[in-house]
Backbone atoms as SQL, in Angstrom:
CREATE TABLE atoms (id INTEGER PRIMARY KEY, chain TEXT, resi INTEGER, resn TEXT, atom TEXT, x REAL, y REAL, z REAL);
INSERT INTO atoms VALUES
  (1, 'A', 1, 'MET', 'N', 23.520, 8.550, 2.128),
  (2, 'A', 1, 'MET', 'CA', 22.117, 8.324, 1.812),
  (3, 'A', 1, 'MET', 'C', 21.420, 9.646, 1.482),
  (4, 'A', 2, 'GLU', 'N', 21.774, 10.715, 2.210),
  (5, 'A', 2, 'GLU', 'CA', 21.131, 12.000, 1.966),
  (6, 'A', 2, 'GLU', 'C', 21.369, 12.484, 0.535),
  (7, 'A', 3, 'GLN', 'N', 22.580, 12.258, 0.035),
  (8, 'A', 3, 'GLN', 'CA', 22.905, 12.675, -1.329),
  (9, 'A', 3, 'GLN', 'C', 22.088, 11.886, -2.343),
  (10, 'A', 4, 'ASP', 'N', 21.878, 10.586, -2.081),
  (11, 'A', 4, 'ASP', 'CA', 21.060, 9.761, -2.973),
  (12, 'A', 4, 'ASP', 'C', 19.624, 10.278, -3.013),
  (13, 'A', 5, 'ILE', 'N', 19.073, 10.585, -1.853),
  (14, 'A', 5, 'ILE', 'CA', 17.703, 11.110, -1.779),
  (15, 'A', 5, 'ILE', 'C', 17.618, 12.432, -2.514),
  (16, 'A', 6, 'ASP', 'N', 18.586, 13.301, -2.284),
  (17, 'A', 6, 'ASP', 'CA', 18.614, 14.606, -2.941),
  (18, 'A', 6, 'ASP', 'C', 18.641, 14.444, -4.460),
  (19, 'A', 7, 'ASN', 'N', 19.454, 13.534, -4.960),
  (20, 'A', 7, 'ASN', 'CA', 19.550, 13.299, -6.409),
  (21, 'A', 7, 'ASN', 'C', 18.238, 12.781, -6.988),
  (22, 'A', 8, 'VAL', 'N', 17.584, 11.864, -6.273),
  (23, 'A', 8, 'VAL', 'CA', 16.306, 11.324, -6.752),
  (24, 'A', 8, 'VAL', 'C', 15.249, 12.419, -6.796),
  (25, 'A', 9, 'LEU', 'N', 15.171, 13.231, -5.742),
  (26, 'A', 9, 'LEU', 'CA', 14.174, 14.300, -5.717),
  (27, 'A', 9, 'LEU', 'C', 14.436, 15.337, -6.808),
  (28, 'A', 10, 'LYS', 'N', 15.684, 15.670, -7.046),
  (29, 'A', 10, 'LYS', 'CA', 16.013, 16.606, -8.125),
  (30, 'A', 10, 'LYS', 'C', 15.593, 16.038, -9.477),
  (31, 'A', 11, 'ARG', 'N', 15.854, 14.752, -9.685),
  (32, 'A', 11, 'ARG', 'CA', 15.481, 14.112, -10.952),
  (33, 'A', 11, 'ARG', 'C', 13.958, 14.095, -11.133),
  (34, 'A', 12, 'LEU', 'N', 13.234, 13.785, -10.059),
  (35, 'A', 12, 'LEU', 'CA', 11.776, 13.781, -10.142),
  (36, 'A', 12, 'LEU', 'C', 11.232, 15.174, -10.454),
  (37, 'A', 13, 'MET', 'N', 11.792, 16.189, -9.805),
  (38, 'A', 13, 'MET', 'CA', 11.309, 17.551, -10.012),
  (39, 'A', 13, 'MET', 'C', 11.680, 18.105, -11.386),
  (40, 'A', 14, 'SER', 'N', 12.605, 17.465, -12.081),
  (41, 'A', 14, 'SER', 'CA', 12.982, 17.941, -13.415),
  (42, 'A', 14, 'SER', 'C', 11.898, 17.640, -14.457),
  (43, 'A', 15, 'SER', 'N', 10.961, 16.756, -14.124),
  (44, 'A', 15, 'SER', 'CA', 9.851, 16.472, -15.034),
  (45, 'A', 15, 'SER', 'C', 8.894, 17.660, -15.024),
  (46, 'A', 16, 'PRO', 'N', 8.476, 18.134, -16.195),
  (47, 'A', 16, 'PRO', 'CA', 7.600, 19.312, -16.235),
  (48, 'A', 16, 'PRO', 'C', 6.221, 19.093, -15.611),
  (49, 'A', 17, 'THR', 'N', 5.788, 17.853, -15.473),
  (50, 'A', 17, 'THR', 'CA', 4.477, 17.599, -14.876),
  (51, 'A', 17, 'THR', 'C', 4.530, 17.372, -13.364),
  (52, 'A', 18, 'THR', 'N', 5.716, 17.200, -12.795),
  (53, 'A', 18, 'THR', 'CA', 5.836, 16.978, -11.355),
  (54, 'A', 18, 'THR', 'C', 5.723, 18.300, -10.622),
  (55, 'A', 19, 'THR', 'N', 4.790, 18.364, -9.668),
  (56, 'A', 19, 'THR', 'CA', 4.609, 19.599, -8.902),
  (57, 'A', 19, 'THR', 'C', 5.191, 19.495, -7.500),
  (58, 'A', 20, 'GLY', 'N', 5.413, 18.278, -7.016),
  (59, 'A', 20, 'GLY', 'CA', 5.995, 18.098, -5.690),
  (60, 'A', 20, 'GLY', 'C', 6.324, 16.645, -5.431),
  (61, 'A', 21, 'CYS', 'N', 7.286, 16.419, -4.526),
  (62, 'A', 21, 'CYS', 'CA', 7.635, 15.057, -4.154),
  (63, 'A', 21, 'CYS', 'C', 8.264, 15.069, -2.766),
  (64, 'A', 22, 'LEU', 'N', 8.191, 13.922, -2.111),
  (65, 'A', 22, 'LEU', 'CA', 8.806, 13.778, -0.795),
  (66, 'A', 22, 'LEU', 'C', 9.170, 12.332, -0.544),
  (67, 'A', 23, 'VAL', 'N', 10.012, 12.128, 0.451),
  (68, 'A', 23, 'VAL', 'CA', 10.319, 10.788, 0.939),
  (69, 'A', 23, 'VAL', 'C', 10.051, 10.767, 2.431),
  (70, 'A', 24, 'ALA', 'N', 9.589, 9.604, 2.910),
  (71, 'A', 24, 'ALA', 'CA', 9.218, 9.439, 4.311),
  (72, 'A', 24, 'ALA', 'C', 9.847, 8.170, 4.869),
  (73, 'A', 25, 'ASN', 'N', 10.124, 8.183, 6.163),
  (74, 'A', 25, 'ASN', 'CA', 10.650, 6.984, 6.808),
  (75, 'A', 25, 'ASN', 'C', 9.504, 6.035, 7.162),
  (76, 'A', 26, 'ASN', 'N', 9.823, 4.907, 7.783),
  (77, 'A', 26, 'ASN', 'CA', 8.804, 3.896, 8.104),
  (78, 'A', 26, 'ASN', 'C', 7.788, 4.360, 9.135),
  (79, 'A', 27, 'GLN', 'N', 8.125, 5.405, 9.897),
  (80, 'A', 27, 'GLN', 'CA', 7.186, 5.950, 10.872),
  (81, 'A', 27, 'GLN', 'C', 6.296, 7.036, 10.265),
  (82, 'A', 28, 'GLY', 'N', 6.489, 7.336, 8.985),
  (83, 'A', 28, 'GLY', 'CA', 5.669, 8.337, 8.318),
  (84, 'A', 28, 'GLY', 'C', 6.171, 9.759, 8.491),
  (85, 'A', 29, 'LEU', 'N', 7.410, 9.928, 8.920),
  (86, 'A', 29, 'LEU', 'CA', 7.973, 11.262, 9.077),
  (87, 'A', 29, 'LEU', 'C', 8.670, 11.683, 7.791),
  (88, 'A', 30, 'CYS', 'N', 8.451, 12.913, 7.387),
  (89, 'A', 30, 'CYS', 'CA', 9.043, 13.435, 6.162),
  (90, 'A', 30, 'CYS', 'C', 10.553, 13.576, 6.335),
  (91, 'A', 31, 'ILE', 'N', 11.311, 12.932, 5.443),
  (92, 'A', 31, 'ILE', 'CA', 12.771, 13.035, 5.461),
  (93, 'A', 31, 'ILE', 'C', 13.197, 14.267, 4.670),
  (94, 'A', 32, 'GLU', 'N', 12.607, 14.434, 3.494),
  (95, 'A', 32, 'GLU', 'CA', 12.922, 15.571, 2.638),
  (96, 'A', 32, 'GLU', 'C', 11.796, 15.769, 1.643),
  (97, 'A', 33, 'LYS', 'N', 11.588, 17.006, 1.225),
  (98, 'A', 33, 'LYS', 'CA', 10.533, 17.301, 0.253),
  (99, 'A', 33, 'LYS', 'C', 10.999, 18.359, -0.721),
  (100, 'A', 34, 'ARG', 'N', 10.317, 18.404, -1.870),
  (101, 'A', 34, 'ARG', 'CA', 10.581, 19.409, -2.896),
  (102, 'A', 34, 'ARG', 'C', 9.235, 19.840, -3.487),
  (103, 'A', 35, 'GLY', 'N', 9.131, 21.081, -3.880),
  (104, 'A', 35, 'GLY', 'CA', 7.958, 21.563, -4.591),
  (105, 'A', 35, 'GLY', 'C', 6.744, 21.765, -3.719),
  (106, 'A', 36, 'GLU', 'N', 5.600, 21.749, -4.367),
  (107, 'A', 36, 'GLU', 'CA', 4.320, 22.024, -3.724),
  (108, 'A', 36, 'GLU', 'C', 3.716, 20.756, -3.145),
  (109, 'A', 37, 'ILE', 'N', 4.186, 20.377, -1.969),
  (110, 'A', 37, 'ILE', 'CA', 3.669, 19.210, -1.263),
  (111, 'A', 37, 'ILE', 'C', 3.876, 19.459, 0.226),
  (112, 'A', 38, 'SER', 'N', 2.876, 19.151, 1.006),
  (113, 'A', 38, 'SER', 'CA', 2.971, 19.349, 2.448),
  (114, 'A', 38, 'SER', 'C', 3.737, 18.198, 3.089),
  (115, 'A', 39, 'PRO', 'N', 4.626, 18.491, 4.028),
  (116, 'A', 39, 'PRO', 'CA', 5.303, 17.403, 4.732),
  (117, 'A', 39, 'PRO', 'C', 4.323, 16.533, 5.522),
  (118, 'A', 40, 'ASN', 'N', 3.141, 17.063, 5.815),
  (119, 'A', 40, 'ASN', 'CA', 2.111, 16.286, 6.512),
  (120, 'A', 40, 'ASN', 'C', 1.601, 15.127, 5.659),
  (121, 'A', 41, 'ALA', 'N', 1.789, 15.212, 4.342),
  (122, 'A', 41, 'ALA', 'CA', 1.363, 14.128, 3.453),
  (123, 'A', 41, 'ALA', 'C', 2.168, 12.855, 3.693),
  (124, 'A', 42, 'ALA', 'N', 3.340, 12.976, 4.298),
  (125, 'A', 42, 'ALA', 'CA', 4.210, 11.809, 4.521),
  (126, 'A', 42, 'ALA', 'C', 3.521, 10.751, 5.380),
  (127, 'A', 43, 'GLY', 'N', 2.945, 11.162, 6.484),
  (128, 'A', 43, 'GLY', 'CA', 2.281, 10.211, 7.380),
  (129, 'A', 43, 'GLY', 'C', 1.057, 9.574, 6.757),
  (130, 'A', 44, 'ILE', 'N', 0.277, 10.383, 6.064),
  (131, 'A', 44, 'ILE', 'CA', -0.930, 9.873, 5.408),
  (132, 'A', 44, 'ILE', 'C', -0.558, 8.880, 4.317),
  (133, 'A', 45, 'ALA', 'N', 0.427, 9.234, 3.497),
  (134, 'A', 45, 'ALA', 'CA', 0.850, 8.363, 2.402),
  (135, 'A', 45, 'ALA', 'C', 1.410, 7.041, 2.926),
  (136, 'A', 46, 'THR', 'N', 2.192, 7.098, 3.997),
  (137, 'A', 46, 'THR', 'CA', 2.748, 5.882, 4.592),
  (138, 'A', 46, 'THR', 'C', 1.633, 4.977, 5.107),
  (139, 'A', 47, 'ALA', 'N', 0.630, 5.571, 5.728),
  (140, 'A', 47, 'ALA', 'CA', -0.502, 4.788, 6.243),
  (141, 'A', 47, 'ALA', 'C', -1.310, 4.163, 5.107),
  (142, 'A', 48, 'ILE', 'N', -1.547, 4.922, 4.041),
  (143, 'A', 48, 'ILE', 'CA', -2.279, 4.391, 2.881),
  (144, 'A', 48, 'ILE', 'C', -1.525, 3.214, 2.275),
  (145, 'A', 49, 'LEU', 'N', -0.217, 3.365, 2.111),
  (146, 'A', 49, 'LEU', 'CA', 0.588, 2.295, 1.528),
  (147, 'A', 49, 'LEU', 'C', 0.610, 1.060, 2.420),
  (148, 'A', 50, 'CYS', 'N', 0.662, 1.268, 3.719),
  (149, 'A', 50, 'CYS', 'CA', 0.638, 0.146, 4.669),
  (150, 'A', 50, 'CYS', 'C', -0.666, -0.645, 4.521),
  (151, 'A', 51, 'GLN', 'N', -1.783, 0.053, 4.412),
  (152, 'A', 51, 'GLN', 'CA', -3.067, -0.623, 4.256),
  (153, 'A', 51, 'GLN', 'C', -3.168, -1.319, 2.901),
  (154, 'A', 52, 'ALA', 'N', -2.682, -0.673, 1.846),
  (155, 'A', 52, 'ALA', 'CA', -2.716, -1.283, 0.514),
  (156, 'A', 52, 'ALA', 'C', -1.869, -2.550, 0.462),
  (157, 'A', 53, 'SER', 'N', -0.772, -2.582, 1.210),
  (158, 'A', 53, 'SER', 'CA', 0.100, -3.761, 1.241),
  (159, 'A', 53, 'SER', 'C', -0.610, -4.976, 1.826),
  (160, 'A', 54, 'LYS', 'N', -1.615, -4.755, 2.640),
  (161, 'A', 54, 'LYS', 'CA', -2.355, -5.856, 3.265),
  (162, 'A', 54, 'LYS', 'C', -3.279, -6.567, 2.284),
  (163, 'A', 55, 'LEU', 'N', -3.556, -5.949, 1.134),
  (164, 'A', 55, 'LEU', 'CA', -4.434, -6.585, 0.146),
  (165, 'A', 55, 'LEU', 'C', -3.799, -7.839, -0.441),
  (166, 'A', 56, 'GLU', 'N', -2.489, -7.800, -0.683),
  (167, 'A', 56, 'GLU', 'CA', -1.743, -8.960, -1.167),
  (168, 'A', 56, 'GLU', 'C', -0.424, -9.014, -0.398),
  (169, 'A', 57, 'PRO', 'N', -0.467, -9.571, 0.818),
  (170, 'A', 57, 'PRO', 'CA', 0.710, -9.519, 1.693),
  (171, 'A', 57, 'PRO', 'C', 1.935, -10.277, 1.189),
  (172, 'A', 58, 'ASN', 'N', 1.776, -11.218, 0.296),
  (173, 'A', 58, 'ASN', 'CA', 2.912, -12.001, -0.185),
  (174, 'A', 58, 'ASN', 'C', 3.525, -11.475, -1.477),
  (175, 'A', 59, 'SER', 'N', 3.074, -10.315, -1.937),
  (176, 'A', 59, 'SER', 'CA', 3.615, -9.755, -3.172),
  (177, 'A', 59, 'SER', 'C', 4.498, -8.540, -2.856),
  (178, 'A', 60, 'ASN', 'N', 5.107, -7.999, -3.887),
  (179, 'A', 60, 'ASN', 'CA', 5.949, -6.812, -3.724),
  (180, 'A', 60, 'ASN', 'C', 5.118, -5.626, -3.260),
  (181, 'A', 61, 'ALA', 'N', 5.803, -4.601, -2.786),
  (182, 'A', 61, 'ALA', 'CA', 5.114, -3.382, -2.342),
  (183, 'A', 61, 'ALA', 'C', 4.296, -2.796, -3.491),
  (184, 'A', 62, 'PRO', 'N', 3.063, -2.395, -3.215),
  (185, 'A', 62, 'PRO', 'CA', 2.222, -1.844, -4.279),
  (186, 'A', 62, 'PRO', 'C', 2.618, -0.411, -4.628),
  (187, 'A', 63, 'ILE', 'N', 2.149, 0.029, -5.759),
  (188, 'A', 63, 'ILE', 'CA', 2.207, 1.438, -6.119),
  (189, 'A', 63, 'ILE', 'C', 0.769, 1.925, -6.064),
  (190, 'A', 64, 'VAL', 'N', 0.523, 2.925, -5.249),
  (191, 'A', 64, 'VAL', 'CA', -0.822, 3.464, -5.084),
  (192, 'A', 64, 'VAL', 'C', -0.917, 4.759, -5.879),
  (193, 'A', 65, 'ALA', 'N', -1.971, 4.880, -6.679),
  (194, 'A', 65, 'ALA', 'CA', -2.220, 6.105, -7.446),
  (195, 'A', 65, 'ALA', 'C', -3.563, 6.686, -7.018),
  (196, 'A', 66, 'LEU', 'N', -3.531, 7.923, -6.559),
  (197, 'A', 66, 'LEU', 'CA', -4.740, 8.652, -6.186),
  (198, 'A', 66, 'LEU', 'C', -4.907, 9.780, -7.193),
  (199, 'A', 67, 'GLU', 'N', -6.080, 9.885, -7.792),
  (200, 'A', 67, 'GLU', 'CA', -6.283, 10.876, -8.834),
  (201, 'A', 67, 'GLU', 'C', -7.403, 11.836, -8.484),
  (202, 'A', 68, 'THR', 'N', -7.176, 13.108, -8.783),
  (203, 'A', 68, 'THR', 'CA', -8.219, 14.127, -8.723),
  (204, 'A', 68, 'THR', 'C', -8.319, 14.703, -10.128),
  (205, 'A', 69, 'GLY', 'N', -9.131, 15.711, -10.300),
  (206, 'A', 69, 'GLY', 'CA', -9.255, 16.318, -11.619),
  (207, 'A', 69, 'GLY', 'C', -8.001, 17.034, -12.067),
  (208, 'A', 70, 'LYS', 'N', -7.165, 17.467, -11.117),
  (209, 'A', 70, 'LYS', 'CA', -6.004, 18.272, -11.465),
  (210, 'A', 70, 'LYS', 'C', -4.669, 17.583, -11.219),
  (211, 'A', 71, 'LYS', 'N', -4.615, 16.649, -10.270),
  (212, 'A', 71, 'LYS', 'CA', -3.337, 16.031, -9.920),
  (213, 'A', 71, 'LYS', 'C', -3.475, 14.531, -9.707),
  (214, 'A', 72, 'THR', 'N', -2.341, 13.850, -9.846),
  (215, 'A', 72, 'THR', 'CA', -2.218, 12.440, -9.506),
  (216, 'A', 72, 'THR', 'C', -1.160, 12.338, -8.425),
  (217, 'A', 73, 'CYS', 'N', -1.437, 11.560, -7.400),
  (218, 'A', 73, 'CYS', 'CA', -0.485, 11.317, -6.315),
  (219, 'A', 73, 'CYS', 'C', -0.061, 9.852, -6.402),
  (220, 'A', 74, 'LEU', 'N', 1.238, 9.622, -6.616),
  (221, 'A', 74, 'LEU', 'CA', 1.782, 8.270, -6.689),
  (222, 'A', 74, 'LEU', 'C', 2.551, 7.979, -5.407),
  (223, 'A', 75, 'ILE', 'N', 2.297, 6.822, -4.803),
  (224, 'A', 75, 'ILE', 'CA', 2.956, 6.425, -3.560),
  (225, 'A', 75, 'ILE', 'C', 3.577, 5.058, -3.763),
  (226, 'A', 76, 'HIS', 'N', 4.853, 4.919, -3.405),
  (227, 'A', 76, 'HIS', 'CA', 5.556, 3.652, -3.567),
  (228, 'A', 76, 'HIS', 'C', 6.612, 3.527, -2.479),
  (229, 'A', 77, 'LYS', 'N', 6.905, 2.302, -2.099),
  (230, 'A', 77, 'LYS', 'CA', 7.922, 2.067, -1.085),
  (231, 'A', 77, 'LYS', 'C', 9.019, 1.173, -1.650),
  (232, 'A', 78, 'HIS', 'N', 10.227, 1.642, -1.513),
  (233, 'A', 78, 'HIS', 'CA', 11.413, 0.863, -1.868),
  (234, 'A', 78, 'HIS', 'C', 12.449, 1.183, -0.795),
  (235, 'A', 79, 'GLY', 'N', 12.302, 0.552, 0.359),
  (236, 'A', 79, 'GLY', 'CA', 13.121, 0.888, 1.524),
  (237, 'A', 79, 'GLY', 'C', 12.528, 2.055, 2.293),
  (238, 'A', 80, 'ILE', 'N', 12.335, 3.186, 1.610),
  (239, 'A', 80, 'ILE', 'CA', 11.635, 4.337, 2.175),
  (240, 'A', 80, 'ILE', 'C', 10.442, 4.629, 1.268),
  (241, 'A', 81, 'THR', 'N', 9.499, 5.388, 1.774),
  (242, 'A', 81, 'THR', 'CA', 8.292, 5.688, 1.016),
  (243, 'A', 81, 'THR', 'C', 8.496, 6.954, 0.196),
  (244, 'A', 82, 'GLY', 'N', 8.122, 6.888, -1.067),
  (245, 'A', 82, 'GLY', 'CA', 8.197, 8.047, -1.946),
  (246, 'A', 82, 'GLY', 'C', 6.812, 8.475, -2.380),
  (247, 'A', 83, 'VAL', 'N', 6.595, 9.786, -2.416),
  (248, 'A', 83, 'VAL', 'CA', 5.320, 10.351, -2.840),
  (249, 'A', 83, 'VAL', 'C', 5.611, 11.381, -3.928),
  (250, 'A', 84, 'VAL', 'N', 4.885, 11.287, -5.053),
  (251, 'A', 84, 'VAL', 'CA', 5.083, 12.220, -6.155),
  (252, 'A', 84, 'VAL', 'C', 3.724, 12.772, -6.559),
  (253, 'A', 85, 'TYR', 'N', 3.620, 14.098, -6.624),
  (254, 'A', 85, 'TYR', 'CA', 2.425, 14.764, -7.147),
  (255, 'A', 85, 'TYR', 'C', 2.714, 15.178, -8.579),
  (256, 'A', 86, 'LYS', 'N', 1.818, 14.781, -9.479),
  (257, 'A', 86, 'LYS', 'CA', 1.962, 15.134, -10.889),
  (258, 'A', 86, 'LYS', 'C', 0.706, 15.847, -11.363),
  (259, 'A', 87, 'GLU', 'N', 0.913, 16.805, -12.247),
  (260, 'A', 87, 'GLU', 'CA', -0.176, 17.502, -12.892),
  (261, 'A', 87, 'GLU', 'C', -0.860, 16.571, -13.877),
  (262, 'A', 88, 'VAL', 'N', -2.171, 16.605, -13.934),
  (263, 'A', 88, 'VAL', 'CA', -2.903, 15.837, -14.929),
  (264, 'A', 88, 'VAL', 'C', -2.929, 16.667, -16.203),
  (265, 'A', 89, 'ILE', 'N', -2.393, 16.117, -17.277),
  (266, 'A', 89, 'ILE', 'CA', -2.389, 16.799, -18.572),
  (267, 'A', 89, 'ILE', 'C', -3.539, 16.249, -19.406),
  (268, 'A', 90, 'LYS', 'N', -4.471, 17.123, -19.721),
  (269, 'A', 90, 'LYS', 'CA', -5.609, 16.701, -20.527),
  (270, 'A', 90, 'LYS', 'C', -5.206, 16.712, -21.999),
  (271, 'A', 91, 'PRO', 'N', -5.687, 15.743, -22.752),
  (272, 'A', 91, 'PRO', 'CA', -5.341, 15.692, -24.180),
  (273, 'A', 91, 'PRO', 'C', -5.670, 17.000, -24.892),
  (274, 'A', 92, 'GLY', 'N', -4.729, 17.453, -25.709),
  (275, 'A', 92, 'GLY', 'CA', -4.941, 18.666, -26.491),
  (276, 'A', 92, 'GLY', 'C', -4.615, 19.954, -25.770),
  (277, 'A', 93, 'THR', 'N', -4.119, 19.881, -24.499),
  (278, 'A', 93, 'THR', 'CA', -3.821, 21.114, -23.764),
  (279, 'A', 93, 'THR', 'C', -2.361, 21.517, -23.870),
  (280, 'A', 94, 'ARG', 'N', -1.530, 20.681, -24.423),
  (281, 'A', 94, 'ARG', 'CA', -0.106, 21.034, -24.591),
  (282, 'A', 94, 'ARG', 'C', 0.267, 21.023, -26.022);
C-alpha cells in the first residue's frame, strides 16, 4: 500500500500547478505528504469532508474544493482522504 501511495503522490506532484499533496487516514492523521503542505491539514481536511458527506448521505463521497486568490485545495476520499493544493493560474499569465 505504501508504494501505491508513493506513486500517486509522485504523479500528483509532477503537475506544474500542484504545490503540495497529502493522504490521511480515517482518523485524520497524515500518512504521507509531498511539497508545500502542512501535515496538520490532514485532520482539518478529513473533518471538512466528513461534514460535506452529511449533505447527501446516500451519494458517493464528495469532492470539496476550497479556493483562495492564489491556491485551490481539493479534498476527496477513496478509501483514504487525499488533499491536493494547486496554484491558481490566471488567464494570460502563462
